[in-house]
N, C-alpha and C positions, 0 to 999 in steps of 0.2 A: 595251618588252616585255626579260625579262630574255636577259642574256648570252649564247652559244648558250656551251658546254661541249663542244669537242672530240675525241674519241675516235678512235680507228685503227677504222674498218671494213670489215670484209669481203664486199664490197659481194652477193657472189653471193647466198654462205647470205642475208643479210639480206633480199634480192632473194623471194627462194624464201619464204621467212617471212610477206612483204609481199603477195606471187601467193596461195600456200594461205588465209592470209585474204582476199584479197580476192576467191576463189573462195569466200567462206564467206560473203561478205557481199552476194555479184551473183549466184547460182546461178542456172547456164543453161547446159543440155545442148546449144546451140544456139551455142555460142564457144566456139574451139579457143585453146586456150594452148598456145605452145609457146616457152619460154626458153633464147636461146641462149648462149654464151659464145663469142663470137667468137676470140678472142685469149688475152691470157694475164688471170689474174687481177685484178682491179681494186680495188687499197684504198683507202678516201676517208679522209680525216680531216677530220671532220664533223660539230655534233650532231645524237648520235641521232633527237630528238626531231623537227626539223626535215627527217632526213632522211628518217622517216618520214611526214611531211605530205607531202613534195614523189615520195614512190612510192604515197601512198596515194591524191592525187588525180590522179593520171597514168596509174595505173591505174584507177582510177575512171572517168575520164575516160570511158578507152578502151576500158570496159563499158558506158556510157551510151548514146554516140555509134557505139553498132556495127551490126552487121545483123543477123538474124536468119542463119542458117550461116555466121558469119561467123569473124572471128581477129584474133588478139593474138598479137603477136609483142612479146616481150622482146631484143633483144642487149645484153651487154657486151664492151665491148675494157676497149683497155689505157690508154682516157680519156675513155669516155663510155658515155651509159645507152642504149639506142632503145626507145623504144614508138613501134610499131605495131600500126593499125591500121584494118581496111576498113570504108565507113562513105559516106558519098555521093561518089559518082562524082565528085563536083570539089574543087576547091582550096576554104581556107578562105582569108580573106583575112589572110594571114600581117601583117600590119602591125594587126591591129586583134584576133584572137586574144588575146592574152594583156593587150585589155583589159576590163577587170570591167562583167560580164552580155550581153558578147560569147555570143551562143550560132550563129553561122552566120544561115541561112534560115531556121532552126524551133526552138521550144523542144522542147527534149528534157522526159519524163517525166525524175522525178529529179536536176534540173543545175538549177543556180541559176549560173551564168553568174558563177563565184569561184574556182572550184577552180584555171585557170589564171591565173586574178590572182593569186593566190598562193603559186602554183610559180615566176613569175617574181618577185616579189618577195623571197621565200625564195629564191634564184639569186643574185639583185643582193645580199644581204645577206650571203650565204658566198661573193661572187666565182667568182658558175661562169656560164654563159649554157647559155639554154634558147633553142633554135629548130623552127617547126613548116616541112617540109618533101610536098609532098603527091609520091609513087615510084611507077608501078608500080599504083593504084589502090589504094596506101596512104598510110593521113593519121600521119606521123609524131613525136612529140616527141622530144626532144634534147636532153640538158643533160651537158654538157661544162664544162670548164676553159675 
């Protein structure tokens, strides 16, 4: 792999562009997206292509594993980005979710089972953390330092 070439990225406008691309690639009139800045702006010193891959995979995951009339919530804080989506009513296996080909209890059309494994590998390479939680009926993936 080529060495990452970090630059300073203002996360909110970057993420807004990623959300627009995701809406174009996964048109679904029945899924509502909420992009919320919870605290101050988040600036990241990161490789833009790797950051694009992480955000694209997390957004695709939120679309593919959602439900009809569901919701995707993206929250930006001063130290993290969180992606929440409606989906199955039970938590996924948080010890296996970042394994290649893991898809929970059923295979979803449009999913290879590689997206979150790639996110995990990129985060590890960039010295970031990624974790999964199931809270209040929403599946949350959070990238943080």
